[in-house]
KOLLUM-550667 format. One record per atom (N, C-alpha, C, O): residue number from 0; residue in one letter; atom name; x, y, z. Coordinates in pm, 1 decimal. Example, Ala and Ser with C-alpha at 12.3 -4.5 7.8 and 13.67 -1.06 7.14 Angstrom:
% KOLLUM-550667
i, aa, at, east, north, up
0, A, N, 1319.0, -569.0, 780.0
0, A, CA, 1230.0, -450.0, 780.0
0, A, C, 1320.0, -330.0, 780.0
0, A, O, 1423.6, -331.9, 846.5
1, S, N, 1285.0, -225.0, 708.0
1, S, CA, 1367.0, -106.0, 714.0
1, S, C, 1290.0, 3.0, 787.0
1, S, O, 1340.9, 113.8, 803.9
***
This chain:
% KOLLUM-550667
i, aa, at, east, north, up
0, M, N, 5242.1, 41.9, -4943.5
0, M, CA, 5163.5, -38.8, -4853.6
0, M, C, 5214.2, -182.0, -4859.8
0, M, O, 5229.7, -237.8, -4968.4
1, A, N, 5239.8, -241.1, -4745.7
1, A, CA, 5289.7, -378.7, -4739.3
1, A, C, 5173.0, -477.1, -4739.1
1, A, O, 5059.5, -441.3, -4707.6
2, M, N, 5202.9, -599.5, -4774.3
2, M, CA, 5103.4, -706.1, -4774.2
2, M, C, 5167.2, -832.2, -4719.1
2, M, O, 5282.1, -863.3, -4750.5
3, D, N, 5093.1, -904.4, -4637.4
3, D, CA, 5135.8, -1035.1, -4588.2
3, D, C, 5026.3, -1135.0, -4620.3
3, D, O, 4907.8, -1105.9, -4604.5
4, L, N, 5066.4, -1252.6, -4665.3
4, L, CA, 4970.9, -1354.4, -4706.4
4, L, C, 5030.5, -1491.7, -4677.5
4, L, O, 5150.3, -1512.8, -4696.3
5, I, N, 4947.8, -1584.4, -4632.3
5, I, CA, 4989.5, -1723.2, -4610.6
5, I, C, 4907.5, -1811.5, -4703.6
5, I, O, 4784.6, -1803.6, -4706.1
6, I, N, 4976.4, -1895.3, -4779.5
6, I, CA, 4910.1, -1986.5, -4872.2
6, I, C, 4948.6, -2129.6, -4835.0
6, I, O, 5066.9, -2163.2, -4837.5
7, P, N, 4851.1, -2215.1, -4800.3
7, P, CA, 4882.0, -2355.8, -4773.8
7, P, C, 4932.0, -2422.7, -4901.8
7, P, O, 4882.1, -2394.4, -5010.7
8, L, N, 5029.6, -2510.7, -4888.5
8, L, CA, 5088.9, -2571.5, -5008.1
8, L, C, 4996.3, -2669.2, -5079.4
8, L, O, 5020.1, -2701.7, -5195.8
9, D, N, 4891.2, -2716.9, -5012.8
9, D, CA, 4799.9, -2807.1, -5082.5
9, D, C, 4724.1, -2737.0, -5195.2
9, D, O, 4664.6, -2803.4, -5280.0
10, V, N, 4725.7, -2603.8, -5196.8
10, V, CA, 4667.2, -2526.1, -5306.6
10, V, C, 4736.7, -2558.9, -5438.5
10, V, O, 4676.3, -2547.6, -5545.2
11, F, N, 4862.4, -2599.2, -5431.3
11, F, CA, 4943.2, -2620.6, -5551.1
11, F, C, 4947.4, -2766.7, -5595.3
11, F, O, 5030.3, -2803.2, -5678.6
12, T, N, 4859.5, -2850.8, -5540.8
12, T, CA, 4858.4, -2991.4, -5580.3
12, T, C, 4759.5, -3014.6, -5693.4
12, T, O, 4652.7, -2953.7, -5699.3
13, V, N, 4798.2, -3103.9, -5782.0
13, V, CA, 4714.9, -3142.6, -5895.4
13, V, C, 4729.6, -3293.1, -5915.9
13, V, O, 4829.4, -3351.4, -5873.5
14, P, N, 4632.0, -3356.6, -5980.1
14, P, CA, 4645.9, -3500.4, -6006.6
14, P, C, 4743.8, -3526.4, -6120.8
14, P, O, 4726.0, -3477.6, -6232.4
15, I, N, 4846.0, -3603.3, -6090.7
15, I, CA, 4945.5, -3641.7, -6190.9
15, I, C, 4965.5, -3792.1, -6178.8
15, I, O, 5008.5, -3841.6, -6074.7
16, H, N, 4934.0, -3864.3, -6285.8
16, H, CA, 4943.7, -4010.2, -6287.8
16, H, C, 4867.7, -4071.8, -6170.8
16, H, O, 4916.3, -4165.0, -6106.7
17, G, N, 4748.6, -4019.5, -6143.3
17, G, CA, 4662.4, -4077.2, -6040.8
17, G, C, 4695.1, -4038.9, -5897.5
17, G, O, 4627.7, -4084.2, -5805.0
18, K, N, 4797.0, -3956.3, -5877.2
18, K, CA, 4834.2, -3912.7, -5742.8
18, K, C, 4830.2, -3761.3, -5734.7
18, K, O, 4857.0, -3692.6, -5833.3
19, Q, N, 4796.5, -3708.9, -5616.9
19, Q, CA, 4802.7, -3565.6, -5594.8
19, Q, C, 4948.3, -3527.6, -5571.9
19, Q, O, 5012.6, -3578.7, -5480.2
20, R, N, 5000.1, -3438.3, -5654.7
20, R, CA, 5139.6, -3394.1, -5643.8
20, R, C, 5145.2, -3241.6, -5650.2
20, R, O, 5062.3, -3177.1, -5714.3
21, M, N, 5244.5, -3186.4, -5582.5
21, M, CA, 5265.1, -3043.0, -5589.5
21, M, C, 5325.0, -3008.5, -5725.4
21, M, O, 5414.3, -3077.4, -5774.7
22, M, N, 5274.4, -2900.8, -5784.9
22, M, CA, 5319.5, -2858.9, -5917.5
22, M, C, 5452.8, -2785.2, -5905.4
22, M, O, 5457.7, -2662.2, -5902.4
23, T, N, 5558.9, -2862.3, -5898.8
23, T, CA, 5694.0, -2805.8, -5897.3
23, T, C, 5741.6, -2789.8, -6041.9
23, T, O, 5672.7, -2830.3, -6135.6
24, L, N, 5857.2, -2731.8, -6058.7
24, L, CA, 5913.2, -2716.9, -6192.9
24, L, C, 5933.0, -2853.0, -6258.8
24, L, O, 5905.9, -2868.3, -6378.0
25, N, N, 5979.5, -2951.4, -6183.2
25, N, CA, 5998.9, -3085.3, -6240.2
25, N, C, 5866.8, -3144.0, -6289.7
25, N, O, 5861.7, -3202.1, -6398.2
26, Q, N, 5760.6, -3129.4, -6211.7
26, Q, CA, 5630.2, -3181.0, -6252.7
26, Q, C, 5580.5, -3106.9, -6376.9
26, Q, O, 5527.2, -3167.9, -6469.5
27, W, N, 5598.5, -2974.5, -6377.5
27, W, CA, 5556.8, -2893.8, -6493.2
27, W, C, 5627.0, -2941.4, -6620.3
27, W, O, 5564.0, -2956.0, -6725.1
28, N, N, 5757.2, -2965.5, -6610.3
28, N, CA, 5833.0, -3011.9, -6726.6
28, N, C, 5784.4, -3147.5, -6774.8
28, N, O, 5771.5, -3169.3, -6895.2
29, L, N, 5757.4, -3238.9, -6682.2
29, L, CA, 5708.0, -3372.0, -6721.3
29, L, C, 5574.4, -3362.0, -6793.7
29, L, O, 5554.2, -3426.7, -6896.5
30, I, N, 5484.5, -3282.4, -6741.1
30, I, CA, 5353.2, -3267.0, -6803.0
30, I, C, 5365.1, -3198.4, -6938.5
30, I, O, 5302.6, -3241.2, -7035.5
31, S, N, 5443.8, -3093.9, -6945.6
31, S, CA, 5454.0, -3013.8, -7068.0
31, S, C, 5511.4, -3091.3, -7185.2
31, S, O, 5479.6, -3062.0, -7300.5
32, R, N, 5595.1, -3189.1, -7157.2
32, R, CA, 5660.5, -3265.0, -7264.2
32, R, C, 5573.6, -3376.3, -7319.9
32, R, O, 5605.1, -3432.5, -7424.8
33, A, N, 5465.5, -3408.9, -7252.0
33, A, CA, 5377.7, -3516.0, -7298.7
33, A, C, 5296.1, -3468.0, -7418.5
33, A, O, 5286.9, -3348.2, -7445.7
34, K, N, 5237.6, -3563.6, -7488.8
34, K, CA, 5151.4, -3528.0, -7600.8
34, K, C, 5035.6, -3444.6, -7547.2
34, K, O, 4968.7, -3484.8, -7451.9
35, R, N, 5011.9, -3329.4, -7607.7
35, R, CA, 4910.2, -3233.7, -7564.4
35, R, C, 4934.7, -3184.4, -7421.5
35, R, O, 4843.2, -3139.2, -7352.6
36, G, N, 5060.5, -3194.5, -7379.6
36, G, CA, 5096.6, -3159.5, -7243.0
36, G, C, 5080.4, -3013.4, -7208.0
36, G, O, 5047.6, -2981.0, -7093.9
37, M, N, 5102.4, -2923.9, -7303.4
37, M, CA, 5088.6, -2781.7, -7273.2
37, M, C, 4943.7, -2746.5, -7241.0
37, M, O, 4918.6, -2657.0, -7160.3
38, Y, N, 4847.7, -2816.1, -7303.2
38, Y, CA, 4707.1, -2793.5, -7270.6
38, Y, C, 4677.5, -2840.1, -7128.4
38, Y, O, 4606.3, -2772.9, -7053.8
39, T, N, 4732.3, -2954.6, -7092.0
39, T, CA, 4713.2, -3006.7, -6956.7
39, T, C, 4778.9, -2914.4, -6855.2
39, T, O, 4718.3, -2880.2, -6753.7
40, A, N, 4902.6, -2874.0, -6882.3
40, A, CA, 4974.6, -2785.3, -6790.7
40, A, C, 4901.1, -2652.8, -6775.1
40, A, O, 4889.8, -2601.1, -6663.9
41, S, N, 4851.7, -2597.8, -6884.2
41, S, CA, 4778.2, -2472.5, -6880.4
41, S, C, 4650.4, -2485.6, -6797.0
41, S, O, 4614.6, -2394.3, -6722.7
42, G, N, 4583.0, -2598.3, -6809.7
42, G, CA, 4462.7, -2623.8, -6730.0
42, G, C, 4494.7, -2631.4, -6582.0
42, G, O, 4420.8, -2577.8, -6499.4
43, H, N, 4605.0, -2697.9, -6547.8
43, H, CA, 4647.7, -2705.8, -6407.5
43, H, C, 4682.2, -2567.1, -6354.2
43, H, O, 4647.5, -2533.0, -6241.1
44, K, N, 4750.0, -2488.1, -6435.5
44, K, CA, 4787.2, -2352.5, -6392.4
44, K, C, 4663.4, -2270.8, -6360.5
44, K, O, 4659.1, -2201.1, -6259.1
45, K, N, 4562.9, -2278.8, -6446.2
45, K, CA, 4439.8, -2203.5, -6424.8
45, K, C, 4369.4, -2249.3, -6296.3
45, K, O, 4319.7, -2166.3, -6220.2
46, K, N, 4364.9, -2380.0, -6272.2
46, K, CA, 4302.3, -2431.8, -6149.5
46, K, C, 4375.6, -2381.2, -6025.5
46, K, O, 4313.0, -2339.4, -5928.0
47, I, N, 4507.4, -2385.3, -6030.1
47, I, CA, 4586.7, -2339.3, -5915.7
47, I, C, 4564.4, -2190.4, -5892.8
47, I, O, 4543.1, -2147.7, -5779.4
48, E, N, 4569.0, -2111.7, -5998.5
48, E, CA, 4546.9, -1967.2, -5984.4
48, E, C, 4407.8, -1938.8, -5927.7
48, E, O, 4392.3, -1848.9, -5845.1
49, N, N, 4306.5, -2014.4, -5971.1
49, N, CA, 4171.5, -1993.6, -5920.8
49, N, C, 4158.8, -2028.7, -5772.5
49, N, O, 4070.5, -1977.1, -5704.0
50, R, N, 4244.9, -2114.5, -5723.5
50, R, CA, 4247.6, -2143.3, -5579.2
50, R, C, 4315.9, -2031.1, -5501.3
50, R, O, 4281.9, -2005.8, -5385.7
51, I, N, 4411.7, -1964.6, -5564.1
51, I, CA, 4489.0, -1859.4, -5496.6
51, I, C, 4413.3, -1727.0, -5494.0
51, I, O, 4415.9, -1656.5, -5393.1
52, I, N, 4347.2, -1693.1, -5601.5
52, I, CA, 4282.9, -1561.9, -5615.0
52, I, C, 4196.3, -1525.5, -5493.7
52, I, O, 4207.5, -1412.9, -5445.2
53, P, N, 4110.7, -1614.6, -5442.1
53, P, CA, 4029.0, -1575.8, -5325.6
53, P, C, 4111.3, -1544.8, -5200.2
53, P, O, 4063.7, -1473.8, -5111.6
54, L, N, 4232.3, -1596.5, -5191.8
54, L, CA, 4317.7, -1569.4, -5076.2
54, L, C, 4366.9, -1425.0, -5075.2
54, L, O, 4411.8, -1375.4, -4972.0
55, F, N, 4358.7, -1357.9, -5189.4
55, F, CA, 4401.8, -1218.9, -5199.7
55, F, C, 4290.8, -1119.4, -5162.5
55, F, O, 4309.7, -998.7, -5177.5
56, T, N, 4177.3, -1167.0, -5115.0
56, T, CA, 4067.1, -1078.9, -5078.6
56, T, C, 4114.7, -971.3, -4982.3
56, T, O, 4182.2, -1000.1, -4883.4
57, H, N, 4079.0, -847.9, -5012.2
57, H, CA, 4112.3, -730.4, -4929.7
57, H, C, 4262.4, -703.1, -4921.3
57, H, O, 4306.4, -633.2, -4830.1
58, Q, N, 4341.5, -756.1, -5013.6
58, Q, CA, 4485.3, -730.2, -5016.6
58, Q, C, 4514.8, -629.3, -5126.9
58, Q, O, 4459.0, -637.2, -5236.3
59, T, N, 4602.1, -535.4, -5097.3
59, T, CA, 4648.5, -442.0, -5199.6
59, T, C, 4793.8, -406.3, -5171.0
59, T, O, 4841.3, -418.0, -5058.1
60, V, N, 4861.8, -363.4, -5273.7
60, V, CA, 4997.6, -311.6, -5260.3
60, V, C, 5007.0, -188.0, -5347.9
60, V, O, 4920.1, -163.4, -5431.6
61, N, N, 5111.0, -111.5, -5328.7
61, N, CA, 5133.3, 4.0, -5414.9
61, N, C, 5156.0, -42.7, -5557.3
61, N, O, 5217.9, -146.6, -5580.0
62, N, N, 5107.3, 32.0, -5651.0
62, N, CA, 5135.3, 1.2, -5791.0
62, N, C, 5266.1, 64.7, -5832.3
62, N, O, 5277.4, 124.1, -5939.5
63, K, N, 5364.1, 51.2, -5746.0
63, K, CA, 5498.5, 98.6, -5773.1
63, K, C, 5592.3, -20.6, -5761.2
63, K, O, 5548.0, -135.3, -5767.4
64, E, N, 5718.3, 4.9, -5744.5
64, E, CA, 5815.7, -103.4, -5731.7
64, E, C, 5796.6, -175.4, -5598.7
64, E, O, 5795.4, -112.7, -5492.8
65, N, N, 5781.9, -306.6, -5605.2
65, N, CA, 5761.0, -389.2, -5487.1
65, N, C, 5864.7, -500.5, -5482.5
65, N, O, 5915.4, -544.6, -5585.7
66, Y, N, 5895.4, -545.2, -5361.0
66, Y, CA, 5976.1, -665.9, -5346.7
66, Y, C, 5888.4, -773.2, -5284.6
66, Y, O, 5799.1, -744.3, -5205.0
67, W, N, 5914.9, -895.9, -5321.6
67, W, CA, 5837.6, -1010.7, -5274.5
67, W, C, 5931.8, -1106.3, -5201.8
67, W, O, 6034.1, -1147.2, -5256.8
68, Q, N, 5897.6, -1141.1, -5080.3
68, Q, CA, 5973.5, -1237.9, -5000.2
68, Q, C, 5885.5, -1361.8, -4980.6
68, Q, O, 5775.6, -1352.9, -4925.9
69, F, N, 5934.6, -1475.9, -5025.5
69, F, CA, 5865.4, -1603.1, -5010.0
69, F, C, 5938.7, -1684.9, -4903.3
69, F, O, 6056.1, -1717.8, -4920.0
70, S, N, 5870.2, -1717.0, -4795.5
70, S, CA, 5926.0, -1800.4, -4689.2
70, S, C, 5854.6, -1935.2, -4693.8
70, S, O, 5733.4, -1943.6, -4674.1
71, W, N, 5931.6, -2039.7, -4719.9
71, W, CA, 5875.0, -2172.8, -4744.8
71, W, C, 5886.0, -2260.9, -4621.3
71, W, O, 5993.1, -2274.4, -4562.2
72, Y, N, 5773.9, -2320.5, -4583.3
72, Y, CA, 5765.0, -2418.8, -4475.6
72, Y, C, 5716.3, -2547.2, -4542.1
72, Y, O, 5596.7, -2564.2, -4565.6
73, L, N, 5808.8, -2636.3, -4572.1
73, L, CA, 5778.0, -2754.6, -4652.2
73, L, C, 5748.3, -2875.3, -4564.5
73, L, O, 5787.7, -2879.3, -4448.0
74, K, N, 5678.6, -2973.7, -4620.7
74, K, CA, 5644.0, -3093.9, -4542.9
74, K, C, 5762.6, -3188.6, -4527.9
74, K, O, 5763.3, -3274.5, -4439.7
75, D, N, 5862.7, -3172.7, -4613.9
75, D, CA, 5985.1, -3252.6, -4603.8
75, D, C, 6095.5, -3181.6, -4681.0
75, D, O, 6074.6, -3072.2, -4733.6
76, R, N, 6211.8, -3243.0, -4687.8
76, R, CA, 6326.1, -3181.8, -4756.7
76, R, C, 6354.4, -3248.0, -4891.1
76, R, O, 6464.9, -3235.1, -4943.9
77, R, N, 6257.3, -3318.1, -4946.7
77, R, CA, 6282.4, -3396.5, -5067.4
77, R, C, 6284.5, -3316.3, -5197.6
77, R, O, 6334.3, -3365.9, -5298.7
78, T, N, 6232.3, -3195.1, -5197.5
78, T, CA, 6227.7, -3116.3, -5320.1
78, T, C, 6320.2, -2995.9, -5307.1
78, T, O, 6319.5, -2926.8, -5205.2
79, D, N, 6398.6, -2971.7, -5409.5
79, D, CA, 6490.9, -2858.1, -5408.5
79, D, C, 6413.9, -2725.9, -5409.9
79, D, O, 6306.1, -2715.9, -5468.5
80, L, N, 6470.8, -2625.9, -5344.9
80, L, CA, 6406.3, -2495.0, -5337.8
80, L, C, 6387.2, -2434.1, -5476.2
80, L, O, 6288.7, -2363.8, -5498.7
81, D, N, 6478.4, -2459.1, -5568.9
81, D, CA, 6461.2, -2402.5, -5702.9
81, D, C, 6340.3, -2462.1, -5774.2
81, D, O, 6277.5, -2394.0, -5855.2
82, N, N, 6306.5, -2587.4, -5746.2
82, N, CA, 6186.9, -2647.9, -5805.2
82, N, C, 6060.1, -2595.9, -5738.0
82, N, O, 5958.2, -2576.4, -5804.2
83, I, N, 6066.0, -2573.8, -5608.1
83, I, CA, 5952.5, -2519.6, -5534.0
83, I, C, 5928.4, -2373.6, -5572.3
83, I, O, 5813.8, -2332.0, -5589.6
84, S, N, 6034.7, -2296.5, -5585.2
84, S, CA, 6019.5, -2152.8, -5609.9
84, S, C, 5951.0, -2123.3, -5743.4
84, S, O, 5903.9, -2011.7, -5765.4
85, F, N, 5945.4, -2220.7, -5831.1
85, F, CA, 5872.0, -2208.4, -5957.2
85, F, C, 5726.4, -2168.1, -5932.0
85, F, O, 5664.2, -2103.0, -6015.9
86, I, N, 5673.0, -2206.8, -5816.9
86, I, CA, 5534.3, -2178.3, -5780.2
86, I, C, 5507.4, -2027.8, -5776.7
86, I, O, 5392.4, -1985.3, -5787.7
87, Q, N, 5612.0, -1947.7, -5761.7
87, Q, CA, 5593.1, -1801.4, -5760.3
87, Q, C, 5520.3, -1754.6, -5885.2
87, Q, O, 5447.1, -1655.7, -5879.9
88, K, N, 5538.2, -1822.4, -5996.0
88, K, CA, 5471.3, -1785.5, -6122.0
88, K, C, 5320.3, -1785.1, -6103.2
88, K, O, 5252.5, -1691.4, -6145.3
89, F, N, 5267.3, -1890.2, -6039.8
89, F, CA, 5123.6, -1899.7, -6017.2
89, F, C, 5076.5, -1790.4, -5921.1
89, F, O, 4969.3, -1732.7, -5939.1
90, I, N, 5157.1, -1762.9, -5819.7
90, I, CA, 5120.5, -1663.5, -5718.7
90, I, C, 5117.6, -1523.3, -5778.7
90, I, O, 5021.7, -1448.9, -5757.9
91, L, N, 5221.6, -1487.0, -5852.8
91, L, CA, 5226.5, -1354.0, -5913.2
91, L, C, 5116.8, -1335.6, -6018.7
91, L, O, 5056.4, -1228.6, -6026.8
92, D, N, 5091.1, -1437.7, -6098.4
92, D, CA, 4983.7, -1427.5, -6197.3
92, D, C, 4847.9, -1415.8, -6128.8
92, D, O, 4762.5, -1339.5, -6174.0
93, A, N, 4826.8, -1490.8, -6019.8
93, A, CA, 4701.1, -1481.1, -5944.8
93, A, C, 4686.3, -1343.1, -5881.9
93, A, O, 4576.0, -1288.5, -5879.1
94, A, N, 4795.3, -1286.0, -5831.6
94, A, CA, 4790.6, -1150.9, -5774.1
94, A, C, 4748.4, -1050.3, -5880.6
94, A, O, 4673.2, -956.9, -5852.5
95, Q, N, 4796.3, -1069.5, -6000.5
95, Q, CA, 4758.9, -980.4, -6109.8
95, Q, C, 4611.1, -997.9, -6144.9
95, Q, O, 4539.7, -898.9, -6161.2
96, H, N, 4564.5, -1121.7, -6156.6
96, H, CA, 4424.2, -1147.4, -6190.0
96, H, C, 4330.2, -1100.6, -6079.3
96, H, O, 4216.4, -1062.7, -6106.7
97, A, N, 4376.9, -1103.0, -5954.9
97, A, CA, 4295.7, -1058.7, -5841.1
97, A, C, 4295.4, -907.0, -5826.7
97, A, O, 4220.4, -852.7, -5745.5
98, G, N, 4378.2, -838.1, -5904.4
98, G, CA, 4384.5, -693.1, -5897.9
98, G, C, 4471.0, -639.7, -5785.6
98, G, O, 4465.3, -520.9, -5753.6
99, V, N, 4551.1, -726.5, -5725.6
99, V, CA, 4642.0, -683.5, -5618.6
99, V, C, 4755.4, -600.9, -5676.7
99, V, O, 4796.7, -500.8, -5618.3
100, I, N, 4804.9, -643.0, -5790.9
100, I, CA, 4905.3, -567.6, -5865.0
100, I, C, 4852.9, -549.0, -6006.5
100, I, O, 4778.0, -632.6, -6057.0
101, A, N, 4891.9, -440.3, -6069.9
101, A, CA, 4846.7, -414.8, -6206.6
101, A, C, 4916.7, -507.6, -6304.8
101, A, O, 4858.3, -548.8, -6405.1
102, N, N, 5043.3, -540.4, -6275.2
102, N, CA, 5122.3, -623.3, -6364.3
102, N, C, 5234.4, -685.4, -6283.2
102, N, O, 5275.9, -630.4, -6181.2
103, D, N, 5283.6, -800.3, -6328.6
103, D, CA, 5396.8, -862.3, -6258.5
103, D, C, 5527.6, -840.3, -6334.7
103, D, O, 5622.0, -918.4, -6322.0
104, N, N, 5531.8, -733.9, -6413.2
104, N, CA, 5654.6, -704.3, -6487.1
104, N, C, 5751.9, -625.1, -6399.4
104, N, O, 5726.1, -603.5, -6280.9
105, L, N, 5862.5, -582.5, -6457.7
105, L, CA, 5967.9, -514.5, -6381.6
105, L, C, 5931.7, -372.5, -6338.4
105, L, O, 6005.1, -311.2, -6261.0
106, D, N, 5820.8, -320.2, -6387.0
106, D, CA, 5775.7, -190.9, -6337.1
106, D, C, 5723.2, -202.6, -6194.5
106, D, O, 5726.2, -105.4, -6119.0
107, Q, N, 5675.4, -320.4, -6157.6
107, Q, CA, 5617.7, -339.4, -6024.6
107, Q, C, 5694.4, -438.8, -5937.9
107, Q, O, 5718.1, -411.8, -5820.2
108, V, N, 5732.6, -550.5, -5992.5
108, V, CA, 5802.2, -653.2, -5914.7
108, V, C, 5951.2, -640.5, -5945.6
108, V, O, 5997.5, -684.3, -6050.9
109, V, N, 6025.6, -580.3, -5853.0
109, V, CA, 6165.9, -550.9, -5879.9
109, V, C, 6262.5, -641.5, -5804.2
109, V, O, 6382.2, -642.9, -5832.6
110, E, N, 6209.9, -717.3, -5707.3
110, E, CA, 6297.0, -807.6, -5631.5
110, E, C, 6214.1, -923.9, -5580.3
110, E, O, 6102.1, -906.3, -5532.4
111, I, N, 6271.0, -1042.7, -5591.5
111, I, CA, 6206.1, -1163.5, -5541.1
111, I, C, 6310.6, -1241.5, -5462.0
111, I, O, 6420.6, -1267.7, -5510.7
112, K, N, 6274.3, -1277.9, -5339.7
112, K, CA, 6363.4, -1357.5, -5254.5
112, K, C, 6289.2, -1481.1, -5206.8
112, K, O, 6168.8, -1477.4, -5181.4
113, H, N, 6363.2, -1590.3, -5195.0
113, H, CA, 6307.2, -1715.1, -5144.8
113, H, C, 6394.1, -1765.0, -5031.0
113, H, O, 6516.8, -1755.7, -5036.0
114, A, N, 6329.2, -1818.1, -4928.3
114, A, CA, 6402.3, -1877.4, -4817.0
114, A, C, 6329.4, -2002.0, -4769.6
114, A, O, 6208.4, -2000.2, -4747.0
115, F, N, 6404.9, -2110.4, -4755.0
115, F, CA, 6350.8, -2228.7, -4689.5
115, F, C, 6363.7, -2202.9, -4540.2
115, F, O, 6474.4, -2180.3, -4491.2
116, I, N, 6254.4, -2205.8, -4467.7
116, I, CA, 6256.2, -2175.4, -4325.4
116, I, C, 6271.5, -2302.7, -4242.8
116, I, O, 6365.4, -2315.5, -4164.2
117, E, N, 6179.5, -2396.1, -4260.7
117, E, CA, 6187.6, -2521.7, -4185.3
117, E, C, 6087.4, -2621.5, -4240.3
117, E, O, 6001.1, -2587.6, -4321.3
118, V, N, 6100.6, -2746.0, -4194.3
118, V, CA, 6002.8, -2849.0, -4225.5
118, V, C, 5887.3, -2832.7, -4127.4
118, V, O, 5908.1, -2822.0, -4006.5
119, D, N, 5766.2, -2830.9, -4180.2
119, D, CA, 5645.0, -2826.6, -4099.4
119, D, C, 5547.0, -2926.4, -4159.0
119, D, O, 5467.3, -2891.4, -4246.0
120, K, N, 5552.7, -3050.2, -4112.5
120, K, CA, 5469.1, -3156.7, -4167.7
120, K, C, 5320.6, -3131.0, -4147.0
120, K, O, 5238.0, -3172.3, -4228.4
121, E, N, 5287.0, -3063.4, -4038.8
121, E, CA, 5146.2, -3038.9, -4005.6
121, E, C, 5086.1, -2922.6, -4083.0
121, E, O, 4965.8, -2921.8, -4109.3
122, N, N, 5167.9, -2824.0, -4120.1
122, N, CA, 5115.3, -2703.0, -4183.8
122, N, C, 5211.5, -2650.7, -4291.6
122, N, O, 5264.1, -2540.2, -4278.2
123, P, N, 5235.3, -2728.9, -4398.4
123, P, CA, 5323.3, -2678.9, -4504.7
123, P, C, 5257.8, -2558.7, -4572.2
123, P, O, 5138.0, -2559.6, -4600.5
124, R, N, 5338.2, -2454.9, -4597.7
124, R, CA, 5282.4, -2330.2, -4647.7
124, R, C, 5391.4, -2242.3, -4704.5
124, R, O, 5510.3, -2269.8, -4688.4
125, V, N, 5349.8, -2137.1, -4770.7
125, V, CA, 5441.5, -2030.3, -4810.8
125, V, C, 5385.0, -1903.3, -4751.3
125, V, O, 5267.3, -1871.8, -4768.2
126, E, N, 5471.1, -1830.5, -4680.8
126, E, CA, 5434.5, -1702.2, -4624.6
126, E, C, 5496.4, -1596.0, -4713.6
126, E, O, 5616.6, -1597.4, -4740.0
127, I, N, 5413.6, -1504.7, -4759.0
127, I, CA, 5457.4, -1404.1, -4855.3
127, I, C, 5449.8, -1267.0, -4790.8
127, I, O, 5348.8, -1229.9, -4731.1
128, H, N, 5558.1, -1193.2, -4803.9
128, H, CA, 5558.9, -1054.4, -4760.7
128, H, C, 5592.9, -969.2, -4882.3
128, H, O, 5691.8, -993.8, -4951.5
129, V, N, 5509.7, -868.9, -4907.1
129, V, CA, 5533.9, -776.4, -5016.6
129, V, C, 5553.1, -638.5, -4957.0
129, V, O, 5470.6, -592.9, -4877.8
130, G, N, 5659.2, -572.8, -4993.5
130, G, CA, 5687.4, -440.4, -4943.0
130, G, C, 5738.9, -348.8, -5051.5
130, G, O, 5761.5, -390.7, -5165.0
131, V, N, 5757.1, -223.7, -5015.3
131, V, CA, 5809.2, -123.9, -5108.7
131, V, C, 5949.0, -84.4, -5070.3
131, V, O, 6010.2, -1.1, -5137.1
***
């Protein structure tokens, strides 16, 4: 069974140094290296996952081998795709917590693809397609 889901990118923003910033790999590394940073990073991860979980309502996939396609529509071109694609961690963990997949290990998630599609300043988002 296939699944399609759209997640607005503002779901992945957290307060960092008084500003709302998207939790990219670079931001995660900066937070994690600070004193007590892993506690802060872990708290941000939980908040982000809790925002994603309700978006999985009524979504299911086969509990077999699945591939995940992430199509990114970013607000600008300032962040590298490898830093943005780090967000997949939050999405896959939220899918597991929501019961969409039993586990995000290699028994179920066998392929992950990322593509930058275009800049969309009005509606930055990630469109996810899961198939078998």
